[in-house]
C-alpha positions as CSV (number, residue, x, y, z in Angstrom):
1,M,48.8,-143.5,77.1
2,Y,46.9,-142.5,80.2
3,Q,48.5,-139.7,82.6
4,S,47.4,-138.1,85.6
5,F,48.9,-135.4,87.2
6,P,48.8,-135.6,90.8
7,V,48.3,-132.0,92.0
8,A,47.3,-132.9,95.4
9,A,50.8,-134.2,95.7
10,V,52.4,-131.2,95.5
11,P,53.0,-128.6,98.2
12,E,50.2,-125.9,98.9
13,R,52.1,-123.1,98.1
14,E,53.4,-124.8,94.6
15,R,50.1,-126.3,93.6
16,F,48.5,-123.8,91.7
17,R,51.9,-122.9,89.5
18,Y,52.2,-127.0,89.0
19,F,48.5,-126.9,87.8
20,Q,49.5,-124.2,85.3
21,S,52.1,-125.8,83.5
22,V,50.3,-129.1,83.6
23,V,47.6,-127.4,81.6
24,D,50.3,-125.6,79.0
25,T,51.4,-129.7,78.3
26,V,48.4,-131.3,78.2
27,F,46.8,-128.9,76.1
28,C,48.3,-125.2,75.3
29,P,49.5,-122.4,76.5
30,M,46.9,-120.3,78.4
31,Q,46.1,-117.9,81.5
32,V,44.5,-119.5,85.1
33,Q,43.7,-117.3,87.4
34,P,42.1,-118.8,90.9
35,Q,39.2,-116.9,92.0
36,G,37.9,-116.2,95.6
37,G,41.2,-117.1,97.4
38,S,45.2,-117.0,97.3
39,D,47.2,-119.7,95.4
40,A,47.7,-122.2,98.3
41,S,44.1,-122.5,98.7
42,F,43.8,-123.6,95.0
43,R,42.2,-127.5,94.1
44,G,43.1,-129.1,91.3
45,C,43.2,-132.6,89.3
46,V,44.0,-133.3,86.2
47,E,44.1,-136.6,83.9
48,A,44.5,-137.1,80.1
49,T,44.7,-140.1,77.6
50,D,45.4,-140.2,74.2
51,L,42.5,-142.0,72.0
52,G,44.3,-142.6,68.9
53,S,44.3,-139.3,67.2
54,V,43.0,-137.7,69.6
55,R,43.2,-136.4,73.2
56,L,40.8,-136.7,75.9
57,A,41.5,-135.2,79.4
58,R,39.5,-134.4,83.0
59,V,39.9,-131.2,84.6
60,A,38.6,-130.2,88.1
61,T,39.4,-127.3,90.2
62,S,38.2,-124.8,92.4
63,A,36.6,-121.7,91.1
64,C,39.1,-119.8,88.6
65,I,39.5,-117.8,85.1
66,V,41.1,-119.3,81.8
67,Q,41.8,-117.3,79.5
68,R,43.7,-117.7,76.0
69,L,45.3,-114.2,75.5
70,L,46.8,-113.4,72.1
71,G,50.4,-113.6,73.3
72,D,49.3,-117.1,73.9
73,V,47.8,-117.8,70.4
74,A,51.4,-116.9,69.2
75,R,53.1,-119.6,70.6
76,L,51.4,-122.4,69.2
77,A,51.7,-122.9,65.4
78,D,49.1,-125.9,65.1
79,A,46.6,-124.8,67.4
80,P,43.9,-127.6,68.3
81,Y,39.7,-127.5,68.5
82,L,38.9,-128.4,71.8
83,V,35.6,-129.6,72.6
84,K,34.9,-128.7,76.3
85,F,31.9,-130.5,78.6
86,Q,30.8,-129.5,81.6
87,L,29.9,-132.3,83.3
88,K,29.8,-130.5,86.7
89,G,29.2,-126.9,88.2
90,E,28.3,-123.7,85.5
91,S,30.6,-121.7,83.5
92,I,30.8,-118.5,81.3
93,W,32.0,-119.2,78.1
94,S,33.5,-116.3,75.6
95,Q,35.0,-116.0,72.2
96,R,34.3,-114.3,69.2
97,N,32.1,-111.6,70.9
98,R,29.6,-114.5,72.2
99,E,29.0,-115.4,75.5
100,I,27.1,-118.3,76.7
101,H,26.2,-119.7,79.8
102,L,27.0,-123.4,80.0
103,K,25.8,-125.8,82.6
104,S,25.8,-129.9,83.7
105,G,25.8,-131.9,80.1
106,D,26.0,-129.2,77.9
107,F,29.4,-128.5,75.3
108,V,30.9,-125.7,73.4
109,V,33.8,-126.2,70.9
110,A,36.7,-123.7,71.4
111,S,39.4,-122.9,68.5
112,M,43.2,-122.2,70.3
113,A,44.0,-120.2,67.6
114,E,41.5,-117.2,68.8
115,P,41.3,-115.6,72.4
116,Y,38.8,-116.7,74.5
117,S,37.9,-116.6,78.4
118,L,36.3,-119.2,80.9
119,K,35.1,-118.4,84.2
120,F,33.6,-120.8,86.6
121,C,32.2,-119.4,89.8
122,S,32.8,-122.8,91.9
123,D,34.0,-126.4,92.0
124,F,33.6,-127.8,88.7
125,E,34.8,-130.9,86.5
126,M,34.7,-130.6,82.8
127,P,36.0,-133.6,80.4
128,V,37.9,-131.8,77.2
129,L,38.3,-133.5,74.1
130,A,41.2,-132.0,71.8
131,L,41.5,-132.4,68.0
132,T,43.7,-131.3,65.7
133,P,42.6,-128.7,62.5
134,R,43.3,-131.4,60.3
135,A,40.8,-134.2,62.5
136,M,37.7,-131.5,63.4
137,R,37.8,-130.4,59.4
138,A,37.1,-134.2,58.8
139,L,33.9,-134.2,60.7
140,T,32.9,-131.0,59.5
141,P,34.2,-128.7,56.4
142,N,33.9,-125.2,58.5
143,P,34.3,-126.3,62.4
144,D,34.5,-122.2,63.4
145,Q,30.8,-121.7,62.6
146,F,30.4,-123.5,65.9
147,L,32.8,-121.4,68.2
148,G,31.0,-119.7,70.7
149,V,27.5,-121.8,70.1
150,R,26.3,-123.7,73.3
151,M,25.4,-127.5,72.6
152,A,22.8,-128.0,75.1
153,A,22.2,-131.1,77.0
154,D,18.6,-130.8,76.5
155,D,19.1,-131.8,72.7
156,A,19.1,-135.5,72.2
157,D,21.7,-135.7,70.5
158,C,24.2,-133.2,72.5
159,G,23.0,-135.2,75.6
160,L,23.6,-138.9,74.2
161,L,27.4,-137.4,73.2
162,S,27.9,-136.0,76.5
163,S,26.6,-139.1,78.4
164,F,29.1,-141.1,76.3
165,V,32.3,-138.8,77.1
166,A,31.5,-138.7,80.8
167,Q,31.0,-142.5,80.9
168,V,34.7,-142.4,79.2
169,V,36.3,-140.3,81.1
170,A,35.0,-142.4,84.4
171,R,36.9,-145.4,83.1
172,M,39.9,-143.7,81.1
173,S,42.3,-145.1,83.0
174,R,41.7,-148.8,82.2
175,L,41.1,-148.2,78.8
176,R,43.1,-150.5,76.8
177,E,44.0,-151.4,72.7
178,P,41.5,-152.1,70.9
179,M,38.7,-150.8,73.0
180,I,40.5,-147.7,72.4
181,S,40.2,-147.2,68.7
182,R,36.6,-148.4,68.9
183,V,36.0,-145.5,71.6
184,E,37.6,-142.9,69.5
185,A,35.3,-144.0,66.8
186,N,32.1,-143.5,68.4
187,I,33.1,-140.2,70.1
188,L,34.2,-138.6,66.7
189,D,30.9,-140.1,65.1
190,L,28.4,-138.9,67.5
191,L,30.3,-135.4,67.4
192,G,30.1,-135.2,63.8
193,G,26.7,-136.4,63.9
194,V,26.0,-133.4,66.2
195,L,28.0,-130.9,64.3
196,G,26.3,-132.0,60.9
197,A,23.3,-131.5,62.0
198,R,23.9,-128.1,62.7
199,A,26.0,-127.2,60.0
200,A,25.2,-124.2,57.9
201,T,23.6,-125.2,54.5
202,G,25.9,-124.7,51.6
203,V,27.6,-127.0,49.3
204,V,30.4,-129.4,50.2
205,S,32.9,-129.4,48.0
206,T,34.1,-133.1,46.2
207,T,37.5,-132.2,48.3
208,Q,35.9,-131.4,51.4
209,Q,33.6,-134.8,51.1
210,L,36.8,-136.6,50.1
211,G,38.6,-135.5,53.8
212,Q,35.9,-136.6,55.6
213,I,35.2,-140.1,54.3
214,K,39.2,-140.6,54.6
215,G,39.0,-139.7,58.5
216,Y,35.8,-141.9,58.7
217,I,37.5,-144.9,57.1
218,E,40.5,-144.3,59.8
219,R,38.2,-144.6,62.5
220,H,36.1,-147.8,61.3
221,L,39.4,-149.5,60.2
222,H,38.3,-152.3,62.9
223,D,34.9,-153.0,61.5
224,R,34.8,-155.9,58.9
225,R,31.9,-154.6,57.6
226,L,33.9,-151.1,55.9
227,G,33.5,-150.9,52.5
228,P,31.7,-148.7,50.0
229,G,28.0,-149.6,51.0
230,L,28.5,-148.8,55.2
231,I,30.3,-145.5,53.5
232,A,28.0,-144.4,51.3
233,A,25.0,-145.0,54.3
234,A,26.8,-143.2,56.8
235,F,27.3,-140.0,54.2
236,K,23.8,-140.5,52.7
237,I,25.3,-140.9,49.1
238,S,25.2,-143.6,46.7
239,T,27.9,-147.0,46.2
240,R,28.9,-145.3,43.1
241,G,29.3,-141.9,44.3
242,V,32.0,-143.1,46.6
243,H,33.8,-144.9,44.0
244,S,34.2,-141.7,42.0
245,L,35.8,-139.7,44.7
246,F,38.4,-141.7,44.5
247,E,38.8,-142.1,40.9
248,T,41.3,-139.1,40.9
249,E,43.8,-140.4,44.1
250,P,47.0,-142.8,43.6
251,K,44.8,-145.5,45.5
252,S,41.3,-147.1,44.8
253,L,38.8,-147.3,47.7
254,G,39.4,-150.7,48.8
255,R,43.7,-150.5,48.2
256,H,43.3,-147.1,50.5
257,I,41.4,-149.1,53.1
258,S,44.1,-152.2,53.0
259,S,47.0,-150.2,53.0
260,L,45.6,-148.4,56.2
261,R,44.9,-151.5,57.9
262,V,48.0,-152.8,57.1
263,E,50.1,-149.9,58.3
264,S,47.6,-150.3,61.6
265,S,48.7,-153.8,61.7
266,R,52.5,-153.0,61.5
267,R,52.1,-150.3,64.3
268,M,50.5,-152.4,66.6
269,M,53.4,-155.3,66.3
270,L,56.0,-152.4,67.2
271,E,53.7,-151.3,70.0
272,D,52.9,-154.8,72.0
273,R,56.1,-157.3,70.5
274,K,54.1,-160.3,72.3
275,R,50.9,-159.8,71.2
276,S,49.7,-162.7,68.6
277,L,49.1,-161.9,64.9
278,T,45.7,-163.2,64.8
279,D,44.6,-161.0,67.6
280,I,46.1,-158.1,65.6
281,A,44.5,-159.1,62.0
282,L,40.9,-159.0,64.0
283,D,41.3,-156.1,65.6
284,C,42.5,-154.0,62.2
285,G,39.7,-155.6,60.2
286,F,40.8,-158.0,58.5
287,Y,39.1,-161.5,58.0
288,D,41.9,-163.5,59.7
289,L,45.4,-163.9,59.3
290,S,46.1,-165.2,56.5
291,H,44.1,-162.4,54.7
292,M,46.2,-159.9,57.1
293,S,49.4,-161.6,55.3
294,R,48.3,-161.7,52.3
295,C,47.8,-157.8,52.3
296,F,50.8,-157.0,54.2
297,R,53.3,-158.7,52.0
298,N,51.3,-157.3,48.9
299,Q,52.7,-153.4,50.6
300,Y,56.0,-154.4,52.6
301,R,56.9,-157.4,50.4
302,V,57.8,-159.6,54.0
303,T,54.7,-161.3,55.7
304,P,53.6,-160.5,59.0
305,R,56.0,-163.0,61.1
306,E,59.1,-162.2,58.9
307,Y,58.7,-158.2,59.8
308,R,58.4,-159.3,63.2
309,A,61.7,-161.4,63.1
310,M,63.2,-158.7,61.4
311,V,61.9,-156.0,64.3
312,D,63.2,-158.4,66.8
313,A,66.5,-159.0,65.3
314,E,67.4,-155.2,64.1
315,S,65.6,-152.4,66.0
316,P,62.0,-151.4,66.9
317,S,62.0,-148.8,63.8
318,A,62.9,-151.4,60.9
319,M,60.7,-150.6,58.1
320,P,60.8,-153.3,55.3
321,P,60.5,-151.8,51.8
322,S,56.9,-150.7,50.2
323,G,55.8,-152.9,47.0
324,N,53.2,-150.1,46.5
């Protein structure tokens, strides 16, 4: 859901306090201090949207200092990772005793579970991607190795990711399903590629690799090609290796994908009661409505049409019994 926070509409003497509250709500508790002027001269803009499992926001303000202090860290249990893209202006970033200078097109990975500081000497604009620890570890098994590391716009892959995020931010108020899920998948795939190319060498455990593959599957449910071949190519392993990772799981690879697609279709039916079942089936990666109906019935013992009728007759939270 897209949100815009009208900082400019707030009376001047209250703008900075309002902006501070917005930052705490959109991201997590942190301290913001304007530079070179009073609170009344502060200018700011915040807008945000949810891209599936991640949140994308655009922050633009006049010169300021942002800090995440120990007291702020203690106020949040499951602190996210933030990927901060320097779209306009420059900044000085510091975490884990590392200080880097970010210029336009650069980005940095930050952990909100640790203190940090960010100084903007002039007006700036910064898209920010917020990921849960689980989502971040699905991209790279050791995300903390990237804290305080400058991802330079001059590097082709980093520049590509920054440019794509900038394009998405410019259009995020107009994004609608099913495009949102595709945008999320593309951003996370690019970010995972950037981090994977720079990860410290080491052996990735079976559990870590399985987690990364499951994250990849969740991001590509809409792709009807999704299967052992596509996954094997993405992770540079054999199709046999992909299947072997699921041997100790409750569900095989095929059943895992089918189950996630069915659950995704069920959520879409709840979110938009007027949307056609055929459109939902195609957006979730099924070949057609008949394919979705068979899988849905196997999992929930009712067809999608029957489930929609149950929802309309009872409540939006109606949930059929699982057949698995």
